[in-house]
C-alpha atoms as an extended CHARMM CRD file, in Angstrom:
* protein
*
       102  EXT
         1         1  MET       CA             -0.0180000000       -0.1480000000       -0.1310000000  PROA      1               0.0000000000
         2         2  PRO       CA              1.5360000000        3.3340000000       -0.7840000000  PROA      2               0.0000000000
         3         3  VAL       CA              1.8540000000        5.6260000000        2.2340000000  PROA      3               0.0000000000
         4         4  THR       CA              2.0060000000        9.1500000000        1.6570000000  PROA      4               0.0000000000
         5         5  GLY       CA              4.2380000000       11.0840000000        4.2920000000  PROA      5               0.0000000000
         6         6  GLY       CA              6.2490000000       14.0410000000        3.6590000000  PROA      6               0.0000000000
         7         7  THR       CA              9.7830000000       15.2940000000        3.7720000000  PROA      7               0.0000000000
         8         8  ALA       CA             11.3390000000       16.9550000000        7.0050000000  PROA      8               0.0000000000
         9         9  PRO       CA             14.9380000000       18.4790000000        7.5250000000  PROA      9               0.0000000000
        10        10  ARG       CA             16.8300000000       16.2340000000       10.2300000000  PROA      10              0.0000000000
        11        11  ARG       CA             16.4490000000       19.3300000000       12.8930000000  PROA      11              0.0000000000
        12        12  ALA       CA             12.5060000000       19.2370000000       12.2840000000  PROA      12              0.0000000000
        13        13  TRP       CA             11.7140000000       16.6160000000       14.6830000000  PROA      13              0.0000000000
        14        14  ARG       CA              8.0180000000       17.7630000000       15.4550000000  PROA      14              0.0000000000
        15        15  THR       CA              7.2350000000       17.8500000000       11.7570000000  PROA      15              0.0000000000
        16        16  ALA       CA              9.1020000000       14.8020000000       11.1690000000  PROA      16              0.0000000000
        17        17  ASN       CA              7.1280000000       12.8210000000       13.9760000000  PROA      17              0.0000000000
        18        18  LYS       CA              3.8170000000       13.9110000000       12.5500000000  PROA      18              0.0000000000
        19        19  LEU       CA              4.6190000000       12.8590000000        9.3510000000  PROA      19              0.0000000000
        20        20  ALA       CA              6.1230000000        9.4440000000       10.5410000000  PROA      20              0.0000000000
        21        21  GLY       CA              3.1600000000        8.9580000000       12.6520000000  PROA      21              0.0000000000
        22        22  PHE       CA              0.7250000000        9.0640000000        9.6770000000  PROA      22              0.0000000000
        23        23  ALA       CA              2.8950000000        6.6210000000        7.9940000000  PROA      23              0.0000000000
        24        24  ILE       CA              2.7620000000        4.6310000000       10.9230000000  PROA      24              0.0000000000
        25        25  SER       CA             -0.8190000000        4.6800000000       11.4380000000  PROA      25              0.0000000000
        26        26  TRP       CA             -1.1350000000        2.8660000000        7.9970000000  PROA      26              0.0000000000
        27        27  VAL       CA              1.3060000000        0.0260000000        9.0090000000  PROA      27              0.0000000000
        28        28  GLY       CA             -1.2680000000       -2.2620000000       10.3480000000  PROA      28              0.0000000000
        29        29  SER       CA             -3.0690000000       -2.5250000000        7.1560000000  PROA      29              0.0000000000
        30        30  ILE       CA             -0.0160000000       -3.9490000000        5.4180000000  PROA      30              0.0000000000
        31        31  SER       CA             -0.0130000000       -7.8380000000        4.9890000000  PROA      31              0.0000000000
        32        32  ARG       CA              1.8630000000       -9.7250000000        7.7120000000  PROA      32              0.0000000000
        33        33  ASN       CA              1.5880000000      -12.5840000000        5.6610000000  PROA      33              0.0000000000
        34        34  SER       CA              4.2720000000      -11.7920000000        3.2480000000  PROA      34              0.0000000000
        35        35  GLU       CA              7.8510000000      -13.1850000000        3.6400000000  PROA      35              0.0000000000
        36        36  ARG       CA              9.6010000000       -9.8770000000        4.2420000000  PROA      36              0.0000000000
        37        37  ARG       CA              7.7810000000       -6.5470000000        4.8900000000  PROA      37              0.0000000000
        38        38  ARG       CA              9.0450000000       -4.0310000000        2.7410000000  PROA      38              0.0000000000
        39        39  TYR       CA              8.2950000000       -0.2390000000        2.8330000000  PROA      39              0.0000000000
        40        40  LEU       CA              8.9050000000        2.1810000000       -0.1390000000  PROA      40              0.0000000000
        41        41  ASP       CA              9.6040000000        5.7800000000        0.5140000000  PROA      41              0.0000000000
        42        42  VAL       CA              8.7370000000        7.8990000000       -2.5970000000  PROA      42              0.0000000000
        43        43  GLY       CA             10.3380000000       11.3230000000       -2.1400000000  PROA      43              0.0000000000
        44        44  CYS       CA             12.3210000000       10.1010000000        0.8680000000  PROA      44              0.0000000000
        45        45  GLY       CA             15.0970000000       12.9310000000        0.8720000000  PROA      45              0.0000000000
        46        46  SER       CA             17.5360000000       12.7220000000        3.4160000000  PROA      46              0.0000000000
        47        47  GLY       CA             15.5720000000        9.6120000000        5.0380000000  PROA      47              0.0000000000
        48        48  PHE       CA             14.7930000000       11.1600000000        8.4070000000  PROA      48              0.0000000000
        49        49  ILE       CA             11.0840000000        9.9320000000        8.3270000000  PROA      49              0.0000000000
        50        50  THR       CA             11.9020000000        6.8390000000        6.5320000000  PROA      50              0.0000000000
        51        51  GLU       CA             14.0030000000        6.0930000000        9.4800000000  PROA      51              0.0000000000
        52        52  LEU       CA             11.2120000000        6.4720000000       12.0420000000  PROA      52              0.0000000000
        53        53  VAL       CA              9.2290000000        4.1990000000       10.3760000000  PROA      53              0.0000000000
        54        54  ALA       CA             12.0640000000        1.4920000000        9.8000000000  PROA      54              0.0000000000
        55        55  ALA       CA             11.3850000000       -0.5010000000       12.9560000000  PROA      55              0.0000000000
        56        56  ASP       CA              8.1440000000       -2.1150000000       11.5760000000  PROA      56              0.0000000000
        57        57  PHE       CA              9.8920000000       -3.2340000000        8.5780000000  PROA      57              0.0000000000
        58        58  ASP       CA             12.4450000000       -5.8110000000        7.2290000000  PROA      58              0.0000000000
        59        59  GLU       CA             13.4250000000       -3.7420000000        4.5960000000  PROA      59              0.0000000000
        60        60  MET       CA             13.3030000000        0.1070000000        3.6570000000  PROA      60              0.0000000000
        61        61  VAL       CA             13.5820000000        1.3470000000       -0.0260000000  PROA      61              0.0000000000
        62        62  GLY       CA             13.9210000000        5.0920000000       -0.5240000000  PROA      62              0.0000000000
        63        63  ILE       CA             13.7970000000        6.6680000000       -3.7090000000  PROA      63              0.0000000000
        64        64  ASP       CA             14.4060000000       10.1750000000       -4.5440000000  PROA      64              0.0000000000
        65        65  MET       CA             15.6960000000       12.5430000000       -7.4530000000  PROA      65              0.0000000000
        66        66  GLU       CA             17.8210000000       14.7940000000       -5.1980000000  PROA      66              0.0000000000
        67        67  GLU       CA             21.4650000000       13.1000000000       -5.0940000000  PROA      67              0.0000000000
        68        68  THR       CA             22.8510000000       15.4210000000       -2.4630000000  PROA      68              0.0000000000
        69        69  ARG       CA             19.5620000000       14.4680000000       -0.1200000000  PROA      69              0.0000000000
        70        70  LEU       CA             20.2090000000       10.8940000000       -1.0950000000  PROA      70              0.0000000000
        71        71  GLY       CA             24.0270000000       11.1720000000       -0.0680000000  PROA      71              0.0000000000
        72        72  ASP       CA             22.8940000000       12.7850000000        3.2370000000  PROA      72              0.0000000000
        73        73  PHE       CA             20.6000000000        9.6860000000        4.0580000000  PROA      73              0.0000000000
        74        74  ARG       CA             23.5450000000        7.3780000000        3.1350000000  PROA      74              0.0000000000
        75        75  ALA       CA             26.0060000000        8.4350000000        5.3420000000  PROA      75              0.0000000000
        76        76  HSD       CA             23.3360000000        9.0130000000        8.2110000000  PROA      76              0.0000000000
        77        77  ILE       CA             22.4770000000        5.1290000000        8.0110000000  PROA      77              0.0000000000
        78        78  ASN       CA             25.9300000000        4.0860000000        7.7310000000  PROA      78              0.0000000000
        79        79  GLY       CA             25.5060000000        1.3870000000        5.6920000000  PROA      79              0.0000000000
        80        80  LYS       CA             22.9890000000       -0.6920000000        7.4750000000  PROA      80              0.0000000000
        81        81  SER       CA             21.9140000000       -3.7490000000        5.3930000000  PROA      81              0.0000000000
        82        82  ASN       CA             18.1110000000       -3.0930000000        5.6110000000  PROA      82              0.0000000000
        83        83  PHE       CA             17.9790000000       -0.0810000000        3.8590000000  PROA      83              0.0000000000
        84        84  ARG       CA             18.2310000000        0.5360000000        0.0730000000  PROA      84              0.0000000000
        85        85  ILE       CA             18.8360000000        4.1110000000       -1.1150000000  PROA      85              0.0000000000
        86        86  LEU       CA             18.0120000000        4.7710000000       -4.8660000000  PROA      86              0.0000000000
        87        87  LEU       CA             18.3370000000        7.5110000000       -7.3260000000  PROA      87              0.0000000000
        88        88  MET       CA             14.9050000000        7.1620000000       -9.0520000000  PROA      88              0.0000000000
        89        89  SER       CA             11.8090000000        9.1930000000      -10.0790000000  PROA      89              0.0000000000
        90        90  ALA       CA              8.3790000000        8.4480000000       -8.9410000000  PROA      90              0.0000000000
        91        91  ALA       CA              7.4240000000        9.1230000000      -12.5330000000  PROA      91              0.0000000000
        92        92  GLN       CA              9.4590000000        6.0090000000      -13.6510000000  PROA      92              0.0000000000
        93        93  ILE       CA              9.4230000000        3.4520000000      -10.6290000000  PROA      93              0.0000000000
        94        94  GLU       CA             11.7540000000        0.6530000000      -11.5690000000  PROA      94              0.0000000000
        95        95  PHE       CA             10.4720000000       -2.3380000000       -9.4350000000  PROA      95              0.0000000000
        96        96  PRO       CA              8.9130000000       -5.6650000000      -10.4750000000  PROA      96              0.0000000000
        97        97  SER       CA              5.1710000000       -5.3350000000       -9.5410000000  PROA      97              0.0000000000
        98        98  VAL       CA              5.3620000000       -8.1820000000       -6.8140000000  PROA      98              0.0000000000
        99        99  SER       CA              8.1760000000       -6.2700000000       -5.1230000000  PROA      99              0.0000000000
       100       100  PHE       CA              5.4980000000       -4.4790000000       -2.7660000000  PROA      100             0.0000000000
       101       101  SER       CA              2.1080000000       -5.4720000000       -1.8560000000  PROA      101             0.0000000000
       102       102  SER       CA             -0.9400000000       -3.6270000000       -0.0130000000  PROA      102             0.0000000000
């Protein structure tokens, strides 16, 4: 299920927690029967909100078109294996249709 959140700079805790809370409120509707629970954050930016949601998922995939912000995200997660951070347009998402389910 696509979840709409938003973006927030790392210093904006109040905004980030509010937006992450919106995403987390939908987590319960995602199938728990799947082998791996994946979260796709379209327009993830620096990943601040993505990281707040991460505890409920096995794999986090963040896509954005701003390489600088993705670089900040990569640096902050410091190589955690459950994160994939990709330079990709929302208009041209390149995942097989079975990659994410609702």
